N, C-alpha and C positions, 0 to 999 in steps of 0.2 A: 773397610777401607774406601770403597768405591762409594759409599753415601757420605762419609767424611770429605773426599774429594768433591764430591758433587756439590754438597750443601757449603763448601767454603767460600765461595762467592755470594750466598745469598743473604749475608749480613754485614753490617760495617764492622769497625775495627771495636774490638772489644775493650773493657775498662782500662787495663795496662798496656795493651798493643802499641798505642802511639808511644807511650812514655819507653816501652824497650826499643822502639824503632829510633827515637830521637837520642837516647842514651848511647845506643850502640854506633850510630852513624855519626853522630855529631860532637859527643862526649865520650868516646870509648876510652875506657879505662880497666885496670886490672881488678877493680872492685867498686862496690856502689853501697849505698846506704842500706838498701834493702835486700841485696842478693850479690852473688858473684859474679863474674862477668859474662858467661856463655851464653844465656839467653838474650840479654841484649847485643851481644856479637853476632848472633846469627839473626836476629831480627834487623839491624842495621845492614848487615851484608846481604840479606836477602832482599830487602826493600831496595838497595843499591843496585842489585843486578837485575830485579826484576820490579822496577817501580809500580806502584800502586796493585800489583798484583796479590789479592789476598790468599789466593790458592798456592802460589810459592811460598809466601809469607808462613803459611800454617803448615806446609809440607812436613817440616820436621817433627811436629807433634803428631801429625796424621800417620807417618810411619811409625813413629814410637807406639802410637795406640795399636796398630797393626800388629807390631813386633810383640807388645805386650800379650797379645791374644795366642801368638805362636808360641812364646816361651811357657805359657801358662799350659799348653798342651804337652809340653817337653818336659814339665815339672811332673804333670800327671804319669808320662812314660817313666821316668826315675823311681817313682812310686810305685811301678808295677802295672800301670794301667794300659789297658788295651786300646784299641782304637774307639772304642764306644766310650770308655772314660777320657781319652784325650778330646773327643770332640765335644763332650760334654764340658770338660774344663774349660776349653778355649770359648764355647757359646756362653758360659757363667761369666767369664771375664768381658766377652764382646758386649754383653748386656749391661754391664756395671758402669759406673761413673767414670772409671778409668778412660772409658771410650767414649762415653756419651757427653763429658765436659769437654773433650779435645776439640772443641770450635776454634780455639785461638791460640797463637804460643803465647806460653807462659812458664814460670819455674813449675807450677804443680801438674802440668799437663805432659811435661818430658820427664821429669825426675822418676814418677812410678814406675817407668819402663827399666828405668835402671835399677832401681831395687827389686824388680821382678828378676831380671837378669842376675842379680846377686843371689838371691833366692834360689835360683835354678843351678849357680855354680855351686852354693854350699851343699844342697841336697844330693847333687851329683857327687860332690867329694864323699859326702857320707857313704854312698854305695861303693865308690870306687878306689878313694883313698889316694886318689891321682892329685898330687901336690901342686901340678901345674894349675889345677883349677883354682887354687888359692891365690896365684901370683896373677892370674886373669881378673880374678875378684880385685885384687888391690888397683888393677887398670881402671876396671868399671867404677871403683870407689873415688878413683881421681877423677873420672868425669863426672860423677853426681856431685863432688864438692865443688865443682865450677857453676852448678846449677843452682843448689841449696846447702846448707851447713847442717842438714838434719842427719846424714848418715851415720856420722859416729855414734847416735842413738842406737842405731840398728846393729853396729858392729859390738858396741859396749854389752848390750843385752844378749847378742847370740852368744859371745864369749863366757860371759858371766853364766848364761844356761849351761854351756859346754861344761864349765868346770865344775857345776853342780850336778847335773845330770847325765853327762857324757854327750858326745865323746871327749873324754878330758884330754886326749892327745891333741885335740884341734888347735889351743892357743899355744903350744909348744912347737908347732911347724914353722921350720926356718923360712919356707916361701910365703907363709902367711904374712910374717913380718917383712920380708923383702917387698911383698905388694904394698904392706902399710908405708914403707919407706917412700914407695914410687907414690902414693896418695898424697904424703906430706910434703914431698918435693915439688909437687906439681901445683901444692895449694901456697906454697909459700909467696909467691908474688901478690895472691890476693890477702893475705894475712899482712903482709907488709903494708898494701894500702889501707887495711883496716887499722893497724896500729899508729900509721902516719894521721890517720884523721879521727884518732881517739876512739876507736872501736864502734862506731856508730852501729853497725849491725845489733849489738847487744841491745841497742833501744827497741828494736823489732817485737819483743817479747810484750813490752808495755803496749805498743802500737796494736797488736794482734790481740791482747786482752781486752783493749777497749773496744774493738771492734765485735769481738766475738765472745761475749761474757757469758758465764753459764755452762754446768756441765751437762744439762738436760740437752742443749741445743747440739752440743758437740756429740753426744751419743746417738741422738736421734739422726742428725744428717750425715753422721758417719755409716750408721747402719744403711741408710737409704742409698747413700753413694755406693753401696755394696752392689745394690741392684733393686729394683721393685720386684716384689716376688720372691724367686728363686735365689737370687743373688744373695739377699739378707740372711736366707735361712742356712745357704751354702757356707756363708762366712761364719756363721754362730755354731753350726754344726762341726766346720771343720777345724775352728780352732779349738772346739771341745775334743774332737776325736784325736786331734796331734797329742793332748795330754796322756793319750792310751798307747801310742806308739813309740816303744822304747827308744828308737833310734833317732826319731825326730822330735821327742818330747821337748828337746832344749829349745827347739824353733817355736813351738806352741807356746811355752813360757815367755821367748821373746816378744812374739806377737801380742801377747796380753800385757807385757810389761809397756811396750811400745804406746798401747791404748792408754793405760793408766798414766804414763810420763807424758804424753801429749795432752790428756785431760789436765792434769795437775799443773802443767805449765802454761794453761789457757790457750792451748794450740788451735789451729783451724781444724775442721774435720776431714778436709781432704789431705791431711796428712797420712792420712790412714791408707790412701789409694794404693801405696807401695806393698801393702802387706796383704793385699786381697788374694793374690794368686795362689798361694800355697794352702790357705784353707778351702779353695775352690777345687783345687787338684784333689786334695784329701778328699773332699765330699764326693767328687766325680769317681773316683777309683772305689771308694766306698759303696756308692750305688751299683756300681758294675762288677763288683769282685765276685758275687757268688753265682755260680754258673747254673744254666739250666731253668731259670724264670722265665718264662715265655711271654708273660704280661708284662714285663719290666719296661719294655720300649713304649707300650700304650701308656704306661704310667708316668714315665720320666719325660718322654719328648713333649707333649701338650703344654705342661707349666714353662717349658724352655722356650718352646715356640713362641707362647703369650708374652714371656718376658722380652724376648727378642724384639717382638712387635712393639712392645711398650718403649723399649730404648728407641728402636727405630722411630718412632712418633715423636720422641724428644729431639731427634735431630733436626736442622731447619733445612728439610728436604725439598720443601715446596718451592714452587717458583715466586720471586720477589714481588711479582705483582700481587698474589693472592694474600701474602701474610704480612701484616702491618708490623710496627715496631715492637719490640720486646719491651716489657714496661720496667726497666732498670733504670732509675734516674737517680740524679743527684742535681738539686736546683731546677732550673729551667729548661735544662737540656738532659737528653737521655745520655749516659755514658756508657751503658751496655751494647749489646749486640742490636743492630737494626736489621730488619730484613727489608726496609722499604726500598724500592728501586730509587735513582736518582740521587737527590741530596741525602748525606747520611747527617743525624744530629751533630755527631762530634765534628765532622766537615763544616757544618754551617758555623759552629762556635768560632772555628779557626778562619773561616773567610770572612767572617763578620768583623773580627780582630784586626784581620789584613786589611780588610777594604777602608775601616776607619783610620788606620795607621797610613795607608797610601793618600788619604784626603788631607792629610794634614801639611801644610805649606812646607816646602822642603827646608827652609831654615830650621822650622820648628821641629821638623823630623829628624833633622840631623841631632839635634840635643834632648831627643826623647828615647826611653828606654820602653819596651813593653814588659808588663809584669801580670803575673795572674797569681790567685790566692792558692789554688790547689794544683798538685802535679799533672791529673789528666787534664785539666784545663789549659796548661802551659804547653803541654806536649801537643795538644790539638791546635792551639794556635800556630805553636812552632813548626808542625808538620805541613799544615794546610796553609800557613801563612808565608810570608816573605823576609821574615827577619828573625834575629835571636830572640828568644823569649826568656824572662827571668821569675824565678819564684823563689820564696823561703820553705816552700813545704816539703819535707821528707828528702828525696834524693836530689831534687831540682836545686835545693839550696848548696849543695856540694859542687854544682857545675859553675858557681861564681856569681859575684856581684856584677851589676851593671859598671860600664866605664865610667870615669869623671866626667867625662863631658855629657853625661846624661842628666842634665838640670831637671828634667820633667818625666813623667812617667804615664804611658797610656796604659791603665789598668784593665783588663778584661777577665771578667770573675763574678763572684757574688758579692763580696763585701771589702771595700779599701779601707775598712776602719783601722787596720794596723799601719797603713802608710799616711793616713791623713795628718796625725801631728808631726810628720816630719817634712810637711810642705806646706807653701804659703797660702795656697788656692785651690780650688778644685772647680772643674767644669763639668757636668754630667753631658756625654755624647751621645749615647745609646741609653734609654731608660732601663735602669736594672742590669746593665750589662757591662758596660763601657765608660769608665770617667778618665778626663785627662786631670792629672794632678801637676801644679805647677810651682816651680821656685824651691828646690830642694834646700833644706834649712841646715844640712850637716854633710859632711863627706860620706861617701858609700861605706868606706872602711869603718867609719864609726856606725852607721846603720845596720850592717849586713848581719852582726850577731843577733841583735835583737829582733831580725825578721824570720829566724829560723823558727819552723814549727813541724810538729809531727802529727 
């Protein structure tokens, strides 16, 4: 956690962070095209409370990463592991992608912690049969459903596995369904928003499939996210060994089912981050369960220390003056993290757009809307700029069309070709980046549906 806190200010806003900030700060809603409302709400709230503070913006996911380490140790304890097994399980999780990629606030850096807590509650219920745990699982599920809509897959496969392999009493527990009712009630507002907007989230499967095609990249990256070295081995071995543990076999089958479901649905590899904790804990307990092996610490700890060092090296812990930009680019601007001190690439884009807009004559500026072709570009200009920005790309389209007073468009982005047919003239203002499109030829209410892109 100390490394994550220290490194939080060493690089600029991540690919989606500015979008989350703008969405939650200026367009707060019960739902969005691409996710439920919690992450935009947190991002907008924290940026409003602590303007420009990247450390505070990323504090929720930093705490979630640290919490995942602790809860993984608790899972190992529920499985009968002693202190050494608990430390080993925690170390495996700490060196995995669940912590290493927790650089920025996002759905996939917050939700894995919630899945890890759910796993601990279910494992503890198997041992204690305390149904209050199932009620708390419903509360955690309710929170998870405000982050992503993936957790029903977890419960569906867990309950199916319990029906087939036991404990068959799990699906019949009243407090399980009371917790499910809490989760459903908490999700009603975002479901109403989705229904009112023709269920746009259902289109995300096509978006994901187009961005991450192929089974091999999913499996390769999923295993690598488990951790370079011992993490990947611990995950594979832990899932395999779960199938031989009668009490927990249903959870092993559920993990395998989730891997298969995400693979068949063309999901992203980081969807697997939430299922790492249990296999890690199983492997750790298995490593230390036989007493009296004196050489075991000398065999176990060196690989774990090396994996921890590799994970630490992946974090941006170096001073900003030493490290250059991360080479994550889209077009002429780096959209991913930046270690560079001073001007950040996304900030540069926003400031260029704002500067050009401010340079327009006042009478022309009053009838000109700022537009971008990609949602991260739009968010960048809106966050670092001085005016409302519009875009037809993904979630930004749902923020609404420009006002009818906007006869012109200042386009900031890569390609204004979708707008060109709807305007009488075009003036390039900044080569390859900013254009002024003049003389809108149809009402925005007619143009807006045609400008929607995914």
